[in-house]
MIRO-506951 format. One record per residue (C-alpha): residue number from 1; residue in three letters; x, z, y. Coordinates in steps of 0.5 Angstrom, whole numbers, plus 500, padded with zeros to 3 digits. Layout:
% MIRO-506951
<pt NUM ALA <X Z Y>>
...
% end
This chain:
% MIRO-506951
<pt 1 MET <287 295 740>>
<pt 2 GLY <284 291 746>>
<pt 3 HIS <282 284 747>>
<pt 4 VAL <284 281 754>>
<pt 5 LEU <284 275 758>>
<pt 6 VAL <289 273 762>>
<pt 7 SER <288 267 767>>
<pt 8 PRO <293 264 772>>
<pt 9 LEU <292 259 778>>
<pt 10 ASN <295 253 777>>
<pt 11 TRP <298 251 784>>
<pt 12 GLY <304 250 782>>
<pt 13 LEU <308 254 776>>
<pt 14 GLY <309 262 780>>
<pt 15 HIS <303 265 778>>
<pt 16 ALA <303 263 770>>
<pt 17 SER <310 265 770>>
<pt 18 ARG <310 271 773>>
<pt 19 ASP <304 273 768>>
<pt 20 VAL <309 272 763>>
<pt 21 PRO <312 279 763>>
<pt 22 VAL <305 282 763>>
<pt 23 ILE <303 278 756>>
<pt 24 ARG <309 280 753>>
<pt 25 GLU <308 287 754>>
<pt 26 LEU <301 287 753>>
<pt 27 LEU <303 283 745>>
<pt 28 ARG <309 288 744>>
<pt 29 ASN <303 294 745>>
<pt 30 HIS <299 290 740>>
<pt 31 HIS <293 288 744>>
<pt 32 GLU <290 281 743>>
<pt 33 VAL <291 276 749>>
<pt 34 THR <287 269 750>>
<pt 35 ILE <290 265 756>>
<pt 36 ALA <285 261 761>>
<pt 37 ALA <288 256 765>>
<pt 38 GLY <289 249 766>>
<pt 39 GLY <294 244 767>>
<pt 40 ASN <301 246 767>>
<pt 41 ALA <300 253 768>>
<pt 42 LEU <296 252 761>>
<pt 43 GLN <302 248 758>>
<pt 44 LEU <307 253 761>>
<pt 45 LEU <304 259 757>>
<pt 46 GLN <302 255 751>>
<pt 47 ARG <309 254 750>>
<pt 48 GLU <311 260 751>>
<pt 49 PHE <305 264 747>>
<pt 50 PRO <304 259 742>>
<pt 51 THR <301 264 737>>
<pt 52 CYS <296 266 743>>
<pt 53 THR <289 263 743>>
<pt 54 CYS <288 258 749>>
<pt 55 ILE <283 255 753>>
<pt 56 ASP <283 250 758>>
<pt 57 PHE <279 252 764>>
<pt 58 PRO <281 249 770>>
<pt 59 ASP <281 253 777>>
<pt 60 TYR <280 249 784>>
<pt 61 PRO <282 242 787>>
<pt 62 LEU <289 242 791>>
<pt 63 ALA <288 240 798>>
<pt 64 ASP <293 234 800>>
<pt 65 ASN <299 237 802>>
<pt 66 ARG <304 231 805>>
<pt 67 GLY <307 236 810>>
<pt 68 ARG <304 235 817>>
<pt 69 PHE <298 237 819>>
<pt 70 PHE <296 241 813>>
<pt 71 PHE <292 246 816>>
<pt 72 PRO <286 241 819>>
<pt 73 ARG <286 237 812>>
<pt 74 PHE <286 245 808>>
<pt 75 THR <280 246 813>>
<pt 76 ALA <276 239 811>>
<pt 77 HIS <277 242 804>>
<pt 78 VAL <274 248 804>>
<pt 79 PRO <267 246 802>>
<pt 80 ALA <270 243 795>>
<pt 81 LEU <274 250 794>>
<pt 82 VAL <267 253 795>>
<pt 83 LYS <264 248 790>>
<pt 84 ALA <270 249 785>>
<pt 85 LEU <269 257 786>>
<pt 86 SER <261 256 783>>
<pt 87 GLU <263 252 777>>
<pt 88 GLU <269 258 776>>
<pt 89 ARG <263 263 776>>
<pt 90 LYS <259 258 771>>
<pt 91 ASN <265 257 766>>
<pt 92 LEU <267 264 766>>
<pt 93 SER <261 266 764>>
<pt 94 LYS <261 261 758>>
<pt 95 ILE <267 264 756>>
<pt 96 LEU <265 271 756>>
<pt 97 THR <259 270 752>>
<pt 98 GLU <262 267 747>>
<pt 99 THR <267 272 746>>
<pt 100 ASP <268 279 747>>
<pt 101 TYR <274 282 752>>
<pt 102 ASP <276 289 754>>
<pt 103 LEU <280 287 760>>
<pt 104 ILE <281 281 765>>
<pt 105 ILE <286 279 769>>
<pt 106 SER <286 274 774>>
<pt 107 ASP <292 271 778>>
<pt 108 SER <290 270 784>>
<pt 109 ARG <283 266 782>>
<pt 110 PRO <277 270 785>>
<pt 111 GLY <272 268 782>>
<pt 112 VAL <274 270 774>>
<pt 113 TYR <272 277 774>>
<pt 114 SER <266 281 771>>
<pt 115 ASP <261 286 773>>
<pt 116 SER <260 288 766>>
<pt 117 ILE <268 288 764>>
<pt 118 PRO <274 291 767>>
<pt 119 SER <278 286 772>>
<pt 120 VAL <284 286 775>>
<pt 121 GLN <287 281 780>>
<pt 122 ILE <294 280 780>>
<pt 123 SER <296 278 788>>
<pt 124 HIS <302 279 793>>
<pt 125 GLN <299 275 798>>
<pt 126 VAL <294 281 800>>
<pt 127 HIS <295 279 807>>
<pt 128 GLN <295 272 808>>
<pt 129 SER <300 268 813>>
<pt 130 PHE <297 263 818>>
<pt 131 PRO <301 259 823>>
<pt 132 PHE <301 263 830>>
<pt 133 ILE <298 257 833>>
<pt 134 VAL <291 259 829>>
<pt 135 TRP <292 267 828>>
<pt 136 PRO <286 268 829>>
<pt 137 ILE <284 266 823>>
<pt 138 GLU <289 271 820>>
<pt 139 LEU <284 277 822>>
<pt 140 ILE <279 273 819>>
<pt 141 ALA <282 271 812>>
<pt 142 LEU <284 280 813>>
<pt 143 TYR <276 281 812>>
<pt 144 VAL <275 275 807>>
<pt 145 ASN <281 277 803>>
<pt 146 GLY <278 285 803>>
<pt 147 ARG <272 283 800>>
<pt 148 GLY <274 278 795>>
<pt 149 PHE <278 283 793>>
<pt 150 LYS <274 289 792>>
<pt 151 LYS <269 285 787>>
<pt 152 PHE <275 287 782>>
<pt 153 ASP <277 294 779>>
<pt 154 SER <284 294 781>>
<pt 155 VAL <289 289 785>>
<pt 156 ILE <296 289 782>>
<pt 157 ILE <302 287 788>>
<pt 158 PRO <307 285 784>>
<pt 159 ASP <313 288 789>>
<pt 160 ASN <315 294 791>>
<pt 161 ALA <312 299 796>>
<pt 162 PRO <312 297 804>>
<pt 163 GLY <319 298 807>>
<pt 164 PRO <326 296 807>>
<pt 165 ASN <326 293 800>>
<pt 166 SER <319 290 800>>
<pt 167 LEU <320 283 798>>
<pt 168 ALA <313 280 801>>
<pt 169 GLY <314 283 807>>
<pt 170 LYS <307 283 811>>
<pt 171 LEU <303 279 805>>
<pt 172 SER <304 285 800>>
<pt 173 ARG <301 290 806>>
<pt 174 THR <294 293 805>>
<pt 175 THR <293 295 812>>
<pt 176 GLY <286 292 814>>
<pt 177 THR <284 289 808>>
<pt 178 GLY <281 296 806>>
<pt 179 THR <284 295 799>>
<pt 180 LYS <289 302 799>>
<pt 181 LYS <285 305 794>>
<pt 182 ILE <285 300 789>>
<pt 183 SER <291 297 790>>
<pt 184 PHE <298 298 785>>
<pt 185 TYR <305 296 787>>
<pt 186 SER <308 294 780>>
<pt 187 GLY <315 292 783>>
<pt 188 ILE <317 285 781>>
<pt 189 LEU <314 282 775>>
<pt 190 ALA <320 276 774>>
<pt 191 SER <319 271 769>>
<pt 192 ILE <326 271 766>>
<pt 193 ARG <331 277 764>>
<pt 194 LYS <338 277 767>>
<pt 195 VAL <343 276 761>>
<pt 196 SER <350 276 761>>
<pt 197 SER <354 270 762>>
<pt 198 ARG <360 267 766>>
<pt 199 LYS <358 264 772>>
<pt 200 GLU <359 256 769>>
<pt 201 ILE <354 252 774>>
<pt 202 ASP <356 252 780>>
<pt 203 TYR <350 249 784>>
<pt 204 LEU <343 250 781>>
<pt 205 PHE <337 247 783>>
<pt 206 LEU <330 248 782>>
<pt 207 ILE <325 243 784>>
<pt 208 SER <318 246 783>>
<pt 209 GLY <311 248 786>>
<pt 210 MET <305 243 788>>
<pt 211 GLU <304 235 788>>
<pt 212 PRO <307 231 792>>
<pt 213 GLN <311 236 794>>
<pt 214 ARG <315 237 788>>
<pt 215 THR <317 229 787>>
<pt 216 ALA <318 229 795>>
<pt 217 LEU <324 234 794>>
<pt 218 GLU <326 231 788>>
<pt 219 LYS <327 225 792>>
<pt 220 ILE <331 229 797>>
<pt 221 VAL <336 233 793>>
<pt 222 ILE <338 228 788>>
<pt 223 PRO <341 223 792>>
<pt 224 GLN <345 228 796>>
<pt 225 ILE <348 233 790>>
<pt 226 LYS <354 227 788>>
<pt 227 ASP <357 229 794>>
<pt 228 LEU <357 236 792>>
<pt 229 PRO <363 239 788>>
<pt 230 GLY <363 243 781>>
<pt 231 ARG <358 243 775>>
<pt 232 LYS <351 241 778>>
<pt 233 VAL <344 243 774>>
<pt 234 VAL <337 241 776>>
<pt 235 LEU <331 243 773>>
<pt 236 LEU <325 239 775>>
<pt 237 GLY <319 244 773>>
<pt 238 LYS <315 239 769>>
<pt 239 PRO <313 242 763>>
<pt 240 SER <309 236 760>>
<pt 241 ASP <316 232 760>>
<pt 242 ASN <322 234 755>>
<pt 243 ARG <327 229 758>>
<pt 244 VAL <335 230 759>>
<pt 245 MET <339 226 764>>
<pt 246 VAL <346 225 766>>
<pt 247 PRO <347 221 771>>
<pt 248 ASP <354 224 772>>
<pt 249 ASN <359 228 769>>
<pt 250 ASP <358 234 773>>
<pt 251 THR <351 233 773>>
<pt 252 THR <345 235 769>>
<pt 253 VAL <338 234 770>>
<pt 254 TYR <332 238 765>>
<pt 255 SER <325 236 766>>
<pt 256 TYR <324 243 764>>
<pt 257 VAL <327 249 759>>
<pt 258 SER <325 255 757>>
<pt 259 TYR <325 261 759>>
<pt 260 LYS <331 264 756>>
<pt 261 ASP <335 258 758>>
<pt 262 LYS <332 258 765>>
<pt 263 ALA <335 265 765>>
<pt 264 GLU <342 264 762>>
<pt 265 MET <342 258 767>>
<pt 266 MET <340 262 773>>
<pt 267 SER <344 268 771>>
<pt 268 GLY <351 263 770>>
<pt 269 SER <350 260 777>>
<pt 270 LYS <354 261 783>>
<pt 271 PHE <349 258 788>>
<pt 272 ILE <341 257 787>>
<pt 273 VAL <337 252 792>>
<pt 274 CYS <330 252 791>>
<pt 275 ARG <323 253 794>>
<pt 276 SER <322 260 797>>
<pt 277 GLY <315 261 792>>
<pt 278 TYR <315 268 791>>
<pt 279 THR <315 268 784>>
<pt 280 THR <321 264 784>>
<pt 281 MET <323 269 789>>
<pt 282 MET <323 275 784>>
<pt 283 ASP <326 271 779>>
<pt 284 LEU <332 272 784>>
<pt 285 ALA <331 278 786>>
<pt 286 GLU <332 280 778>>
<pt 287 ILE <338 277 777>>
<pt 288 GLY <341 280 783>>
<pt 289 LEU <343 273 786>>
<pt 290 ALA <347 273 793>>
<pt 291 ASN <349 267 795>>
<pt 292 GLY <342 261 795>>
<pt 293 LEU <339 257 800>>
<pt 294 PHE <331 256 800>>
<pt 295 ILE <327 251 803>>
<pt 296 PRO <320 252 804>>
<pt 297 THR <314 248 802>>
<pt 298 PRO <312 243 808>>
<pt 299 GLY <305 246 809>>
<pt 300 GLN <305 252 805>>
<pt 301 TRP <305 258 810>>
<pt 302 GLU <307 263 805>>
<pt 303 GLN <313 260 803>>
<pt 304 GLU <315 259 811>>
<pt 305 TYR <314 266 813>>
<pt 306 LEU <318 269 806>>
<pt 307 SER <324 264 809>>
<pt 308 SER <323 266 816>>
<pt 309 TYR <322 273 813>>
<pt 310 TYR <329 273 809>>
<pt 311 ARG <333 269 814>>
<pt 312 ARG <332 275 820>>
<pt 313 ARG <333 281 815>>
<pt 314 GLY <340 276 813>>
<pt 315 TRP <338 276 806>>
<pt 316 PHE <338 268 805>>
<pt 317 MET <338 262 809>>
<pt 318 SER <333 257 809>>
<pt 319 LYS <332 249 811>>
<pt 320 ASN <326 244 812>>
<pt 321 GLN <326 239 807>>
<pt 322 SER <326 233 812>>
<pt 323 ARG <333 236 816>>
<pt 324 LEU <336 239 809>>
<pt 325 ARG <344 236 809>>
<pt 326 LEU <346 240 802>>
<pt 327 SER <354 240 804>>
<pt 328 ARG <353 242 811>>
<pt 329 ASP <347 247 810>>
<pt 330 ILE <351 251 803>>
<pt 331 GLU <356 252 807>>
<pt 332 LYS <353 256 813>>
<pt 333 ALA <348 259 807>>
<pt 334 GLU <354 263 804>>
<pt 335 GLY <355 268 809>>
<pt 336 TYR <348 271 808>>
<pt 337 SER <348 278 804>>
<pt 338 GLY <343 276 798>>
<pt 339 PHE <337 281 796>>
<pt 340 PRO <337 289 795>>
<pt 341 GLU <338 292 789>>
<pt 342 MET <331 293 786>>
<pt 343 SER <328 296 780>>
<pt 344 HIS <327 291 774>>
<pt 345 THR <322 287 771>>
<pt 346 GLN <323 290 764>>
<pt 347 ASP <322 297 768>>
<pt 348 ASN <316 295 772>>
<pt 349 VAL <312 292 766>>
<pt 350 LYS <312 298 762>>
<pt 351 LYS <310 302 768>>
<pt 352 LEU <305 298 770>>
<pt 353 TYR <301 298 762>>
<pt 354 GLN <303 305 762>>
<pt 355 GLU <300 308 769>>
<pt 356 HIS <295 303 770>>
<pt 357 LEU <293 297 765>>
<pt 358 THR <292 303 760>>
<pt 359 ARG <287 306 763>>
<pt 360 TYR <282 300 762>>
<pt 361 LEU <285 299 754>>
<pt 362 GLU <284 306 751>>
% end
């Protein structure tokens, strides 16, 4: 069987999370998997796959994201990203000289590819979204993205094909990128599986994303939870910590839980409040969530676009975190329909393996 190097981006836990079902399927088919990642992404995958070899492989530094004026700060940060990309190429070369691999799977790391080893990239963001005020940059990004993707043998897009059930909207469309011939729409790749459970949690809060905005949302949400009736559970998305806090009789706060526990909690929740990061959206589509409220990370254009897209489709309501009033906003959010029915991850990942990945591993 083949040896696969899997390397997700460490900007939040989303990239590592959606690689979980892919790694599971590779292991189920008796392939050896080595995980190369950094920070929380590495810690998460180490906890989920303790038998896999793991390599500390840092990626790109984050631009300071304090919400407003993020675009000029991000622009000023580009030279640091270019330097990090160069370092990534050098570090990858060292990894590849020490061990033989049959396939490289990069999740949104444009420098993790090889000219001599089949390399695929997982990305739902083939077409990036920018604020309207700088829309010409979106056209430039289309060209740059297209050139970057063409360095890979294929691009796996974890979304349904363009149409009424597309979860990523324009972000997953290949139009204008020149990547249509090398793209494979896998359907959603959720990190959790829906489980049969009673709806015993009235409100589940998923606090996630990059710092400092993850902590900012925690500070906004926690004080407001006490005003909500019923049982409340908060997941802080901090895999480096194992604390459990009980602020009152109706509220439990977990620093981190396993995917199995998270699946049970999400499946057993009547209402979920969370960021609109794409991996979380796949998880919610997987469990068939009907009621929820999304809070896009300030300055993250992808999340802001997805929130707007879902609101226009009548699927879910969203709210800016600076204007969040949980009691009021949750009441308004209950009038939306939820995501449409779509094929589940278990079927999608089998199809991905059988119809796509086996061409590189057999």
